[in-house]
N, C-alpha and C positions, 0 to 999 in steps of 0.2 A: 126793853132793849130798844135802843133808835139807833140810827145810823149817822155816824160822823159827817157822811158826804151825802150828796143827792144823788151822785151818779153810781154805777156798778152792777153786777149781776143781782138778778131780781127772781123771786121765788113766785111761780105762776101755779094755782090750786084748783082743782074742779072736784066736786064730789056730786054723789047724785045715790037715790035710792034703789036702782035697779042698775044692771050692766046695761041695758038699752039707753036709758037715761043718760048714763055717763057719754054714751057715744054721742050723742045728741049734743050734750053740753060740749064736747070736745069741738064739735064741727064749729058751736058760736063762739067759742074763744077762739079758734082760728079767723073767723071772720072780724071780731073785734081786732084782733093784732094786725091783721090785713088794712084796718082801716088806721090803726097808729102808725104803720109804714108809709101809709098814702099822707098821712101829715092830717088827719079828720079824728074831729073830738070824739070821745068814746063813751062818755057817761056824763051825767046831770051836774056833777060836781064842777064841769069846766066847759060852760056854755059858750063863754066869752073870751076864753084865753087859746089860740090855736096852740097845738104840740109843736115842741121843737123839732126842726127838720131830722134830726137822729132819732126822734121817738122815745128818748131816755126817761122824760120828765112823766109822758103819758104812758110809761109801761110801769114807773113807779106807783102811780095812781091806781092803776089797772090792777097791780099787784095786791094792793091797799084793797082795794073792793072786794077783791075776791075772796081774799081773808077774811073778811067780816062776815061770810054767809056761813050757815051753819054746817058743820061737816057731819055727811052723811056715810053711808056704809062704803059705799063702791068709790074709790079715790084714783085720782091721776093727778101726777105735778111735773115740773120740770122748771129748770134753772136756765135762764137767758139771759143776755143783754142785747139782743136783735129781735124786734118785734116780727121781722119779715122770716127769718130764720125760724123763729118760735111756732110761727104759723105753718111752716111747712113741716116741722117735725110734727106738729099736731094731725094735719092733714093725714101725712104718712103713717102717720101711729109707730115713729121711729123707737123701737124695743131699746134702741142706744143712747135715748136722749130722756125718753119718758119713763117715770116710775109709775106703774099701775099695781094696785092691790085692793084687796078685802079689808077693811080695819077688823082687827081682832084686839080688843082691849086686854082681854086676858092672857096674851101673849107673855112669858118672860122674858125680861128684858136683861142681859149679861153685860155689864162692861168689862173689856179685856185692856188691862195696863201692861205696856211693854217695858223691856229693859233697853239699854241702849243699842246703838247699831244703825238705826234708821234717822237719826239727828241730823240735823246741818245748820250752819249758821244762818241766823234770820227764821228758823221756822216759826211760823205764827204771825210775823212782822204786819202783814196785812189785816190779820183777825185784830189784830191790836189797834189800827186803826180805824176799822170797819165798825168793831163790836165793843162799844164801851163795857158793858159787864164782863165780856170778856178781860178784857184789858185789866178792869178793876180786881178780878179773882187773882189773875197773873200778878199783878203788883201787891197783892196780899201777901201770897206765898212767894216771892221774890226777897219780900223784907225779912220775912222769917228765914231764908236761906243766908242773905247778904249779911244778917245779923251773926250767923256762925263762920261764914266765910271770911268776912271781911273785906267783900269785894261789891262789883257792880255785876252780877249775871245778866241782869236785863240787857246790858249791852251787845250779848250774844243771841238776844231773840228779837232785838229790834232794827236789824239791819234792813233798809228798805229795799237795797240790791237784791235781796235773797227772793223777794217776794214776786219780782218778774219771772214771768216763764222761762225755763230752763236753765235758770241761774242758779240754783241751789248747790250743786256740787262744782261747777264747770264756769271757772269766771270770778268766783267769791272766796276770797282767801279763808282759811281756816282760823287765822290768827284774831287777835282782837280787834275789836271793833274802829279803833285810833289806830291802828298800825301800830303801835307802840310794842316794844318786848313785854311779854306775859303767856299768861296760859293761852292754851289754842279750844276750840269747841271740842276737840277729840281727847282732851286730857280729862282723866277720870273726876278729877275734883270740879269740872266744867260741866261735863257731860251728863254726870249723872243727876246732880240737882237739877239741871236744866229740862231735862227730859221728864224728872219729877213734877217741875213746876207747871210745864204745860199740860202733863196729862191730869194734873188736879184741876187746873184752869178749864180745861175742857168739861170735865165732869161737872163743876160747879156750874158752869154754864147750861148745859143739857138741863140739869137740874132744875134750875132758875125757868127754862123754858118747860119744865113738866114733867120730864124724861126721868122717870126714878128708876134704879136699879132694882132686879129682883135678886140677882147674884153679883160677885165680882170675882175674876180671876186675874192675878198678876203673875207677870213673867220675870221673876229673877228681881230686878230692881222695882218692876211693876208691884209687887205684892207688898210693898210700902206704900205705893199709892191707895191699894186696894184695903189696906190697913186702916189708913186715916179714913178713908170714905166710908167705912164700916162704923167707925167711930172706936175702933182698939186704941188708936192713938189720936189726941188733938193735933191741928195743925202742927202747931209750934213746935211740939215734941217729935212730930214725925220728920217735919223738917230739919231740927238740930239732928236727929237720928241718920237721916240722908247726906247731908253735910259732913257731919263725923265720920261716918264712914266712908265716904268718898275721900276724904282727905287722908284718914288712915292708909287706906289701901295705896295712894298715890305715893305715900311715903316708903311704900316697901321695895326693897330690892327689884330693880329691871332682871330680867330673864325668863318672865313667864309669857304664857300665850294660850290661845288655843286655837281648836281644828275642828271645822264642820264635816264630820263623815258621810258620805251616803249608803248606810248600812244600819241594821239594828244593833242594839246592845251585845247580843249573842255573839255576833261575828266580829263586833268590836272589842269584848271584855278578854279575851285571851293575850291580848296585845298591850294591856297595860301595863304599866311599871309603878309598883308599889311606893306611895310616896312620892312620885314623880309625876305621872300621869294618870289623871282619874277621870270618870264620866260626869260630866259637867251639867249635862243635860240629854234628857230623852224626850225627844221631838216628836216623833214618830215610829213607825215600825220600818223605815228606811232613812232616819234622820237622827244622827247622836252627835252630840259635841264634846269633844275630849278638852282636858284642860291641864296644865302642867308647866315643867322646863320646856322653852324653846326648843333647846338640843334635844331633848329626847322625844318630842313632839313631831321633830322631823325624820326621826329615827322611825317612829312609828308610822308615819305618813308613807314611808319609803315601803315599808313592810306590807302595809294595806294596799297600796298603787300596785307593788307587784302581785297582790292575789286579786287584783281588777276591782278592786273597791275606789271609787273617786272621793278626794280629800280636797277640802280648801281650807288655807290658813284664814283665820277671821282678823279683822282689825284690832282686836282686845290688846291693851297694853299691859295687860295682868292675866294672871291664870284665876280666874273668877271661879267660884263653886269647886275649888280642889283645897286638898290641904295644904298647898302655900299660901291660903288667905288666914290660918291657922293663929299667927303673930298678932292678928287684929281684932280676935273674938273676945279675948278676955276685958280689954278695953270696951268695945261694944256692950257685953253684958255688965260690966259696972256703970255703963251710963244708962242702959235701958232699966237697970234695978231702979232707979231713982225716978222714974217713971210710974204713973197710975194706969195701968193697962186695963180696958173694960173689955169684958166678951163682944163681939162683934153684933151690931144691931140687923146687919144685911149680913146674909151667910157669904162666907168667903172659901174658895178653895186653896188647898193648901201645896206649895210646891214639895214640901218636905215628904208628906204622907201621901199625896196624889188623891184625896179626898177632903171631905170639910173639915174645916176648922174647928177644934174644941178647944176644951182647957188651954192647951200649950199656947194659944195666941195671947193668952193673957200674962205668958212668963216671960221673962228676959233670955232663956236659954233659946227659945226658938228663933227670935231675931238676932240674936250674936250668931248663932250655927248656922243660921241660913246661907250665910257667906260662902260657908266649906262645902254644905251639902249638895246632892246632885235636886236637879231641877225636875221633877217628876212629871213634865206637863201632858206626855202622853196618856197618864192615869187620871191629869187633872180634866182632860178632854172625855175620857171615858164618862165620867159624872156630867159633866155638862152636859152630854147629848142624852142624858136621861131626863132632862127637861123635855118638855113637849114644845115642838117648834118655835126655840128661842129664837131673840131677836138679839144679835151679836154687835157689838157696839164698840170699836178700836180707838181708844183714846188719843193714841199718838200719833206721829207720822207714819204714814203706809200701811201695809195691810199684811204685815208679818205674822200676826198672831192670827187673824180670818184664815190666812191661807192654810196655816196649821190645821185651823180645828176643819175648815172644809175639805181637807184630804186624813181627817184620822177614820181609821176602819171602824169606829165605834158610831160615826152619825150614820142614822137611819138611812136607808134608800129614798124613804118618802120623808124627808125631814121637816121641809116645808118653813125652813127658817130664811132669815134676813141676816146678811151681812153688811155691816154699815162702817165703810171707814169715814172718821172725821177729818183729816188732816192729809195731805199730799205727802208722798214719799221723797226722798231725796233727789229721784231722777223723773219725778213726774213733771210733765208742762202744766197743768192746771193750776191756778192760783189758788191758796188755801182757801179765799172767801168761796168760790164757786163750790169745791170740795166740801165745805162746812155747810155752803147752803142745799148742796145735793144730799149731805146725811139727815138733814131736817126734812128735806122732801121724802126721803124712805122711812123715817120715823114718823111721820105723820101720816103717810099712806098705809103704814104697817099699824096704826091706832094706838100707839104708845102713849098718847095723850100730849102732845105736842101742842102748847100754846101759841099759835100763829100771830095771836097780837104784840107777842114777843119778839119776832122775828121782823129785822130789817128790809 
């Protein structure tokens, strides 16, 4: 992996055989950064060439030299664009800026793939410019999706305006990139394939850097990402299934919606309406999602609020994971029946059963009926937390799945896990390049096998 540009955020890494040596190396790096900030040379590869006044060219060279050193057990890393500020963070041992950990290569790594909700126009626009390997994987996936959709999905993911801080939701139109009439980023036939593509490309990029998942867990649409990564479906067939599924859902009659309820299933179940309001997802002991006809959801919400239970309508335009999706399942079953599904070569947790996928993963019924069934994410998390000190890597924008995982009642008190978001959410101000490099820093520090030579 190489950088398309000479400037931008840089990853600085330190490692040592002992904690005491790590502290000495930290002080030594702070001194080098002070020299950069003052415009002085910091290495033998730059004897006759003064640093630029802003220190950026020297910061890039220092980053490369640090990454060429052997990676020892005790590690520290930070992402920065400013040598002086980085030196300050190092001297202060600022835990908000520094990643410090003891590498453990035996830790399981779990890739988490989300559904829609935290997507936005232009997500990963910066990464597409900065990381050629990410851009290549994304283009490969988009070609497969566009073949089914007959459009240019990449236009929704390359908006430069959305890469600037704070411009993801505010001030960036949700319509087509060229301003013409057409689908918007929140429309199902755009949002779901776009989120699939972004997460597939992120997983492929991380794997190219040496980060291999021990297990996979997808949420709703994310389960199709997991299926593709696990080899149940090859990319071309997974993309066809996701695009066709999104199109079929978008053609369903309007009138459906979803409701987040701040209560467990026991408190909510008595208020369901058979055939009209169903349990869409079990996300935690005090978080349930309902799905059904909007008019019925409004009545259910009114009753729940009257009993002191908070509710929040969701932005979904359809009643996913409810019987209202039934008209789509027969056509999906017919489509998947023409595919050759294989057993997963990486263990995958199932939304349907709440445990590890078995033979059902190789049959069309599972992938057709998934659209109507309840997402048993609470049970999935219980299984996930049976793993010892996992490294949780969220592939999509935001940290929704990580937050649910860390709040799970099944999380051990001394879990020792690491939570790694890879992309900013819709309201986060950090650029996607910074969030990604911070993710690489955390993965490297944890000992997941990151090849720093491939990091820009």
